[in-house]
C-alpha beads as a LAMMPS data file, in Angstrom:
LAMMPS data file: protein, C-alpha beads

329 atoms
328 bonds

1 atom types
1 bond types

-500.0 500.0 xlo xhi
-500.0 500.0 ylo yhi
-500.0 500.0 zlo zhi

Masses

1 110.0

Atoms # bond

1 1 1 429.682 -193.997 127.773
2 1 1 429.294 -191.339 130.480
3 1 1 426.980 -189.241 128.348
4 1 1 424.733 -192.247 127.745
5 1 1 424.122 -192.611 131.465
6 1 1 421.868 -189.514 131.482
7 1 1 422.159 -188.993 135.248
8 1 1 421.964 -185.494 136.709
9 1 1 425.212 -183.674 137.357
10 1 1 426.239 -185.281 140.636
11 1 1 423.939 -188.272 141.088
12 1 1 425.279 -191.388 142.780
13 1 1 427.668 -193.315 140.540
14 1 1 427.197 -197.071 140.069
15 1 1 430.134 -199.290 140.973
16 1 1 430.181 -200.608 137.411
17 1 1 431.029 -197.171 136.051
18 1 1 434.105 -196.951 138.234
19 1 1 435.167 -200.468 137.274
20 1 1 434.915 -199.457 133.638
21 1 1 436.939 -196.359 134.411
22 1 1 439.622 -198.394 136.123
23 1 1 440.083 -201.135 133.547
24 1 1 439.092 -199.576 130.214
25 1 1 440.060 -195.970 130.503
26 1 1 439.155 -194.378 127.178
27 1 1 437.468 -191.308 128.638
28 1 1 438.417 -187.723 127.852
29 1 1 439.799 -185.369 130.480
30 1 1 436.424 -183.649 130.775
31 1 1 434.643 -186.966 131.318
32 1 1 437.212 -188.048 133.893
33 1 1 436.841 -184.749 135.720
34 1 1 433.080 -185.225 135.744
35 1 1 433.315 -188.740 137.178
36 1 1 435.865 -187.795 139.820
37 1 1 433.793 -184.798 140.888
38 1 1 430.851 -187.147 141.327
39 1 1 432.910 -189.490 143.471
40 1 1 433.996 -186.575 145.666
41 1 1 430.495 -185.122 145.906
42 1 1 429.000 -188.472 146.929
43 1 1 431.834 -189.734 149.114
44 1 1 429.634 -189.937 152.213
45 1 1 427.541 -192.669 150.547
46 1 1 430.484 -194.308 148.757
47 1 1 433.406 -194.084 151.177
48 1 1 435.026 -197.258 149.862
49 1 1 434.905 -196.044 146.280
50 1 1 436.260 -192.651 147.306
51 1 1 439.237 -194.134 149.148
52 1 1 439.905 -196.600 146.345
53 1 1 440.230 -193.821 143.795
54 1 1 441.684 -191.127 146.052
55 1 1 445.255 -191.454 144.769
56 1 1 444.095 -191.693 141.155
57 1 1 442.052 -188.521 141.549
58 1 1 444.971 -186.654 143.088
59 1 1 447.248 -187.726 140.242
60 1 1 444.625 -186.497 137.797
61 1 1 444.413 -183.175 139.647
62 1 1 448.170 -182.735 139.378
63 1 1 448.079 -183.362 135.627
64 1 1 445.298 -180.787 135.205
65 1 1 447.266 -178.193 137.191
66 1 1 450.290 -178.885 134.985
67 1 1 448.094 -178.035 131.981
68 1 1 446.520 -174.997 133.646
69 1 1 443.012 -176.423 133.251
70 1 1 439.928 -175.128 135.078
71 1 1 436.263 -176.138 134.919
72 1 1 433.291 -176.667 137.207
73 1 1 434.259 -180.295 137.804
74 1 1 437.928 -179.491 138.321
75 1 1 436.931 -176.863 140.875
76 1 1 435.352 -179.663 142.951
77 1 1 438.564 -181.681 142.661
78 1 1 440.815 -178.727 143.513
79 1 1 438.656 -177.883 146.496
80 1 1 438.984 -181.449 147.742
81 1 1 442.675 -182.166 147.249
82 1 1 444.594 -178.943 146.671
83 1 1 446.150 -177.733 149.904
84 1 1 449.004 -175.227 150.329
85 1 1 450.623 -177.473 152.936
86 1 1 450.812 -180.494 150.618
87 1 1 451.635 -178.975 147.235
88 1 1 454.106 -181.143 145.336
89 1 1 457.213 -179.585 143.758
90 1 1 456.238 -181.488 140.605
91 1 1 453.418 -179.045 139.835
92 1 1 454.112 -176.125 142.178
93 1 1 455.545 -173.983 139.355
94 1 1 452.272 -174.322 137.409
95 1 1 449.971 -173.233 140.232
96 1 1 450.281 -169.619 139.108
97 1 1 448.232 -170.545 136.015
98 1 1 445.101 -171.384 138.009
99 1 1 445.090 -169.415 141.266
100 1 1 443.924 -166.128 139.703
101 1 1 441.285 -167.728 137.514
102 1 1 437.647 -166.879 138.142
103 1 1 434.447 -168.392 136.849
104 1 1 432.372 -165.631 135.288
105 1 1 428.635 -166.287 135.168
106 1 1 426.441 -164.161 132.891
107 1 1 423.085 -165.374 131.637
108 1 1 422.391 -162.528 129.239
109 1 1 421.671 -164.449 126.039
110 1 1 422.929 -161.629 123.858
111 1 1 426.575 -161.779 124.922
112 1 1 429.067 -164.056 123.186
113 1 1 432.355 -163.114 124.801
114 1 1 433.908 -161.292 127.743
115 1 1 436.884 -158.947 127.446
116 1 1 439.067 -158.362 130.507
117 1 1 441.686 -155.625 130.709
118 1 1 444.046 -154.611 133.514
119 1 1 445.750 -151.231 133.690
120 1 1 448.879 -153.105 134.785
121 1 1 449.041 -155.402 131.745
122 1 1 449.663 -155.028 128.021
123 1 1 447.621 -158.048 126.973
124 1 1 443.823 -158.072 126.789
125 1 1 441.869 -161.262 127.488
126 1 1 438.994 -162.178 125.214
127 1 1 437.159 -165.337 126.280
128 1 1 434.051 -166.845 124.630
129 1 1 431.032 -167.261 126.887
130 1 1 429.548 -170.758 126.605
131 1 1 426.259 -171.575 128.298
132 1 1 426.512 -168.372 130.275
133 1 1 429.976 -169.166 131.665
134 1 1 433.621 -168.298 131.018
135 1 1 436.874 -168.654 132.938
136 1 1 438.940 -165.487 133.121
137 1 1 442.048 -164.333 134.984
138 1 1 441.572 -161.478 137.465
139 1 1 444.825 -160.128 138.893
140 1 1 443.754 -156.921 140.629
141 1 1 440.936 -154.549 141.452
142 1 1 441.726 -152.593 138.280
143 1 1 440.316 -155.384 136.106
144 1 1 437.764 -154.004 133.660
145 1 1 435.094 -156.387 132.370
146 1 1 433.339 -155.667 129.079
147 1 1 430.877 -157.896 127.256
148 1 1 430.639 -158.384 123.511
149 1 1 427.578 -159.499 121.563
150 1 1 427.440 -161.508 118.366
151 1 1 427.781 -158.396 116.214
152 1 1 430.861 -157.102 117.987
153 1 1 429.067 -154.433 120.041
154 1 1 430.538 -153.955 123.512
155 1 1 428.853 -153.205 126.819
156 1 1 430.407 -151.962 130.056
157 1 1 428.527 -151.737 133.343
158 1 1 425.079 -152.514 131.965
159 1 1 425.125 -156.323 132.048
160 1 1 424.928 -158.172 135.401
161 1 1 427.392 -160.956 136.143
162 1 1 429.160 -162.636 139.040
163 1 1 432.676 -163.962 139.605
164 1 1 433.485 -167.139 141.538
165 1 1 436.932 -168.066 142.830
166 1 1 438.589 -171.372 141.957
167 1 1 440.986 -171.258 144.918
168 1 1 442.098 -168.673 147.466
169 1 1 445.132 -167.220 145.695
170 1 1 446.529 -165.653 148.866
171 1 1 447.037 -169.106 150.370
172 1 1 449.285 -170.106 147.467
173 1 1 451.295 -166.963 146.778
174 1 1 454.182 -168.035 148.995
175 1 1 454.515 -171.218 146.931
176 1 1 454.251 -169.315 143.655
177 1 1 456.896 -166.837 144.809
178 1 1 459.186 -169.779 145.526
179 1 1 458.591 -171.807 142.362
180 1 1 457.627 -169.111 139.812
181 1 1 459.593 -166.063 141.013
182 1 1 459.947 -164.478 137.538
183 1 1 456.368 -164.937 136.407
184 1 1 454.788 -161.553 135.676
185 1 1 451.853 -162.302 137.968
186 1 1 454.208 -162.986 140.866
187 1 1 456.248 -159.852 140.101
188 1 1 453.074 -157.768 140.011
189 1 1 451.829 -159.273 143.271
190 1 1 455.143 -158.610 145.030
191 1 1 455.185 -155.015 143.817
192 1 1 451.589 -154.324 144.831
193 1 1 452.098 -156.015 148.202
194 1 1 454.700 -153.386 149.149
195 1 1 452.020 -150.707 149.477
196 1 1 453.311 -147.164 149.850
197 1 1 457.028 -146.843 149.147
198 1 1 459.338 -145.648 151.906
199 1 1 462.243 -145.211 149.425
200 1 1 464.537 -146.680 152.060
201 1 1 464.358 -150.429 151.459
202 1 1 466.196 -152.288 148.706
203 1 1 463.250 -154.675 148.326
204 1 1 461.176 -151.748 147.068
205 1 1 463.501 -150.688 144.286
206 1 1 464.166 -154.307 143.316
207 1 1 460.439 -154.957 142.925
208 1 1 460.025 -151.774 140.880
209 1 1 462.940 -152.750 138.623
210 1 1 461.295 -156.110 138.030
211 1 1 458.170 -154.277 136.879
212 1 1 459.899 -151.979 134.380
213 1 1 461.837 -154.932 132.924
214 1 1 458.792 -157.206 132.530
215 1 1 457.426 -157.339 128.980
216 1 1 453.873 -158.254 130.048
217 1 1 453.504 -155.095 132.159
218 1 1 451.841 -152.129 130.453
219 1 1 453.818 -149.061 129.416
220 1 1 451.666 -146.793 131.611
221 1 1 452.218 -148.906 134.705
222 1 1 455.953 -149.071 134.104
223 1 1 456.116 -145.272 134.172
224 1 1 454.687 -145.243 137.677
225 1 1 457.320 -147.773 138.719
226 1 1 460.021 -145.570 137.180
227 1 1 458.912 -142.722 139.425
228 1 1 459.373 -144.906 142.495
229 1 1 462.837 -145.956 141.311
230 1 1 463.807 -142.325 140.672
231 1 1 462.678 -141.279 144.152
232 1 1 464.570 -144.173 145.716
233 1 1 467.895 -143.273 144.083
234 1 1 467.389 -139.570 144.779
235 1 1 466.807 -140.359 148.452
236 1 1 469.857 -142.621 148.519
237 1 1 472.126 -140.166 146.648
238 1 1 473.151 -142.445 143.798
239 1 1 473.595 -139.884 141.013
240 1 1 474.708 -142.260 138.247
241 1 1 471.761 -144.621 138.603
242 1 1 469.384 -141.691 139.150
243 1 1 470.474 -140.190 135.819
244 1 1 469.991 -143.560 134.122
245 1 1 466.355 -143.855 135.199
246 1 1 465.587 -140.181 134.650
247 1 1 466.675 -140.766 131.079
248 1 1 464.362 -143.753 130.688
249 1 1 461.286 -142.119 132.210
250 1 1 458.657 -140.709 129.825
251 1 1 457.901 -137.154 130.975
252 1 1 454.487 -137.246 129.320
253 1 1 453.383 -139.470 132.205
254 1 1 454.049 -136.787 134.804
255 1 1 451.264 -134.731 136.324
256 1 1 451.377 -131.220 137.698
257 1 1 451.786 -132.587 141.220
258 1 1 455.090 -134.344 140.520
259 1 1 456.343 -132.432 137.460
260 1 1 458.050 -129.792 139.623
261 1 1 460.011 -132.466 141.508
262 1 1 461.170 -134.323 138.415
263 1 1 462.154 -131.091 136.628
264 1 1 464.255 -130.173 139.651
265 1 1 465.976 -133.578 139.515
266 1 1 466.632 -133.164 135.792
267 1 1 468.195 -129.738 136.306
268 1 1 470.302 -130.968 139.209
269 1 1 471.616 -133.768 136.983
270 1 1 472.323 -131.272 134.140
271 1 1 469.752 -133.055 131.956
272 1 1 468.608 -129.704 130.594
273 1 1 467.135 -130.837 127.275
274 1 1 464.689 -133.191 128.977
275 1 1 463.965 -130.562 131.634
276 1 1 463.010 -128.120 128.862
277 1 1 460.643 -130.709 127.396
278 1 1 458.959 -131.049 130.788
279 1 1 458.673 -127.284 131.231
280 1 1 457.067 -127.018 127.803
281 1 1 454.429 -129.560 128.880
282 1 1 453.797 -128.458 132.473
283 1 1 454.930 -124.837 132.752
284 1 1 457.412 -123.289 135.169
285 1 1 455.288 -121.291 137.619
286 1 1 456.144 -123.523 140.593
287 1 1 459.776 -124.212 139.746
288 1 1 462.424 -122.823 142.071
289 1 1 464.176 -119.699 140.747
290 1 1 467.651 -121.263 141.090
291 1 1 466.603 -124.179 138.909
292 1 1 465.001 -121.836 136.388
293 1 1 468.180 -119.761 136.292
294 1 1 470.308 -122.838 135.549
295 1 1 467.832 -123.928 132.894
296 1 1 467.705 -120.510 131.231
297 1 1 471.481 -120.036 131.351
298 1 1 472.015 -123.373 129.615
299 1 1 469.238 -122.684 127.128
300 1 1 470.576 -119.296 126.069
301 1 1 474.139 -120.569 125.811
302 1 1 472.990 -123.484 123.668
303 1 1 470.550 -121.547 121.493
304 1 1 473.118 -120.097 119.056
305 1 1 471.211 -116.853 118.951
306 1 1 467.797 -118.456 118.454
307 1 1 465.344 -118.116 121.329
308 1 1 462.043 -119.973 121.275
309 1 1 458.975 -118.674 123.072
310 1 1 459.312 -121.016 126.042
311 1 1 462.898 -120.030 126.749
312 1 1 462.086 -116.355 126.246
313 1 1 459.214 -116.598 128.747
314 1 1 461.582 -118.083 131.345
315 1 1 464.127 -115.334 130.740
316 1 1 461.502 -112.578 131.083
317 1 1 460.259 -114.206 134.293
318 1 1 463.791 -114.240 135.732
319 1 1 464.354 -110.641 134.619
320 1 1 461.261 -109.513 136.515
321 1 1 462.611 -111.311 139.571
322 1 1 465.969 -109.570 139.179
323 1 1 467.752 -112.902 138.748
324 1 1 469.724 -112.663 135.506
325 1 1 473.266 -112.711 134.214
326 1 1 474.662 -111.034 131.135
327 1 1 473.858 -114.001 128.922
328 1 1 470.195 -114.100 129.982
329 1 1 469.945 -110.301 129.879

Bonds

1 1 1 2
2 1 2 3
3 1 3 4
4 1 4 5
5 1 5 6
6 1 6 7
7 1 7 8
8 1 8 9
9 1 9 10
10 1 10 11
11 1 11 12
12 1 12 13
13 1 13 14
14 1 14 15
15 1 15 16
16 1 16 17
17 1 17 18
18 1 18 19
19 1 19 20
20 1 20 21
21 1 21 22
22 1 22 23
23 1 23 24
24 1 24 25
25 1 25 26
26 1 26 27
27 1 27 28
28 1 28 29
29 1 29 30
30 1 30 31
31 1 31 32
32 1 32 33
33 1 33 34
34 1 34 35
35 1 35 36
36 1 36 37
37 1 37 38
38 1 38 39
39 1 39 40
40 1 40 41
41 1 41 42
42 1 42 43
43 1 43 44
44 1 44 45
45 1 45 46
46 1 46 47
47 1 47 48
48 1 48 49
49 1 49 50
50 1 50 51
51 1 51 52
52 1 52 53
53 1 53 54
54 1 54 55
55 1 55 56
56 1 56 57
57 1 57 58
58 1 58 59
59 1 59 60
60 1 60 61
61 1 61 62
62 1 62 63
63 1 63 64
64 1 64 65
65 1 65 66
66 1 66 67
67 1 67 68
68 1 68 69
69 1 69 70
70 1 70 71
71 1 71 72
72 1 72 73
73 1 73 74
74 1 74 75
75 1 75 76
76 1 76 77
77 1 77 78
78 1 78 79
79 1 79 80
80 1 80 81
81 1 81 82
82 1 82 83
83 1 83 84
84 1 84 85
85 1 85 86
86 1 86 87
87 1 87 88
88 1 88 89
89 1 89 90
90 1 90 91
91 1 91 92
92 1 92 93
93 1 93 94
94 1 94 95
95 1 95 96
96 1 96 97
97 1 97 98
98 1 98 99
99 1 99 100
100 1 100 101
101 1 101 102
102 1 102 103
103 1 103 104
104 1 104 105
105 1 105 106
106 1 106 107
107 1 107 108
108 1 108 109
109 1 109 110
110 1 110 111
111 1 111 112
112 1 112 113
113 1 113 114
114 1 114 115
115 1 115 116
116 1 116 117
117 1 117 118
118 1 118 119
119 1 119 120
120 1 120 121
121 1 121 122
122 1 122 123
123 1 123 124
124 1 124 125
125 1 125 126
126 1 126 127
127 1 127 128
128 1 128 129
129 1 129 130
130 1 130 131
131 1 131 132
132 1 132 133
133 1 133 134
134 1 134 135
135 1 135 136
136 1 136 137
137 1 137 138
138 1 138 139
139 1 139 140
140 1 140 141
141 1 141 142
142 1 142 143
143 1 143 144
144 1 144 145
145 1 145 146
146 1 146 147
147 1 147 148
148 1 148 149
149 1 149 150
150 1 150 151
151 1 151 152
152 1 152 153
153 1 153 154
154 1 154 155
155 1 155 156
156 1 156 157
157 1 157 158
158 1 158 159
159 1 159 160
160 1 160 161
161 1 161 162
162 1 162 163
163 1 163 164
164 1 164 165
165 1 165 166
166 1 166 167
167 1 167 168
168 1 168 169
169 1 169 170
170 1 170 171
171 1 171 172
172 1 172 173
173 1 173 174
174 1 174 175
175 1 175 176
176 1 176 177
177 1 177 178
178 1 178 179
179 1 179 180
180 1 180 181
181 1 181 182
182 1 182 183
183 1 183 184
184 1 184 185
185 1 185 186
186 1 186 187
187 1 187 188
188 1 188 189
189 1 189 190
190 1 190 191
191 1 191 192
192 1 192 193
193 1 193 194
194 1 194 195
195 1 195 196
196 1 196 197
197 1 197 198
198 1 198 199
199 1 199 200
200 1 200 201
201 1 201 202
202 1 202 203
203 1 203 204
204 1 204 205
205 1 205 206
206 1 206 207
207 1 207 208
208 1 208 209
209 1 209 210
210 1 210 211
211 1 211 212
212 1 212 213
213 1 213 214
214 1 214 215
215 1 215 216
216 1 216 217
217 1 217 218
218 1 218 219
219 1 219 220
220 1 220 221
221 1 221 222
222 1 222 223
223 1 223 224
224 1 224 225
225 1 225 226
226 1 226 227
227 1 227 228
228 1 228 229
229 1 229 230
230 1 230 231
231 1 231 232
232 1 232 233
233 1 233 234
234 1 234 235
235 1 235 236
236 1 236 237
237 1 237 238
238 1 238 239
239 1 239 240
240 1 240 241
241 1 241 242
242 1 242 243
243 1 243 244
244 1 244 245
245 1 245 246
246 1 246 247
247 1 247 248
248 1 248 249
249 1 249 250
250 1 250 251
251 1 251 252
252 1 252 253
253 1 253 254
254 1 254 255
255 1 255 256
256 1 256 257
257 1 257 258
258 1 258 259
259 1 259 260
260 1 260 261
261 1 261 262
262 1 262 263
263 1 263 264
264 1 264 265
265 1 265 266
266 1 266 267
267 1 267 268
268 1 268 269
269 1 269 270
270 1 270 271
271 1 271 272
272 1 272 273
273 1 273 274
274 1 274 275
275 1 275 276
276 1 276 277
277 1 277 278
278 1 278 279
279 1 279 280
280 1 280 281
281 1 281 282
282 1 282 283
283 1 283 284
284 1 284 285
285 1 285 286
286 1 286 287
287 1 287 288
288 1 288 289
289 1 289 290
290 1 290 291
291 1 291 292
292 1 292 293
293 1 293 294
294 1 294 295
295 1 295 296
296 1 296 297
297 1 297 298
298 1 298 299
299 1 299 300
300 1 300 301
301 1 301 302
302 1 302 303
303 1 303 304
304 1 304 305
305 1 305 306
306 1 306 307
307 1 307 308
308 1 308 309
309 1 309 310
310 1 310 311
311 1 311 312
312 1 312 313
313 1 313 314
314 1 314 315
315 1 315 316
316 1 316 317
317 1 317 318
318 1 318 319
319 1 319 320
320 1 320 321
321 1 321 322
322 1 322 323
323 1 323 324
324 1 324 325
325 1 325 326
326 1 326 327
327 1 327 328
328 1 328 329
């Protein structure tokens, strides 16, 4: 029925259409969204119609939020009725499914899909582009957008596009934190919102723990959170918990800037095997001589007469420094 009208996207709507809508509602969600968006767009000329259907349109909006739906027409409806001060508890927990959505516009006729990746997330989004448009979720500035053509070829940085917000997510984060506190997007937001860690506040380590325990978060990103947890418990002198997280951390995700610190922590906690693994990867030039001595002493005692090249190099280094015992000698 709506399609047969052939009026442009937001032309004035005849009263008869709305009467049909009210008494013989057989329209799809997309058709309803289109009609309601028209009513909103033309409310200045049809104030009576707008007020008559205001409650109906708000109920429809709530049902679309519950389903996590977004579209051009729904954006008009959300912009009209969605307000952080009047969000109902009935759909508040579902808001997280729409607030990070963006409309991507790309009129390159060769592309068929858009692929969005985040360094913080395991999952990759792949969304078909229809009529030059797609709705994608953008959680952070690390989002990488790649386009795919009909033959599966991918393009990064060479195809122009633009992103349009559905809502201002910052205005709704307080509500999402209250009603969806364990959602991975909320956990990620809370962690990122902390900024630089002070290693003195419990809220910091709690947020980092949430990250490492969240299955949607990428392995790489979890390793960075582990480092923050390790520093927190080192600063707060909790040896048992420090050892627990040192054991979980993947030393391959260290860099030369922080390898020295983590190796020192491993030696201090008598976690010599893992410390040796780190030394093998990052070297020992900047490691304190006392820590190297403890590492070498353990390594020689545990070698059963077999010395590998890495352990031998440490022993020779200590010998040249005059810092050896009989076992190392």
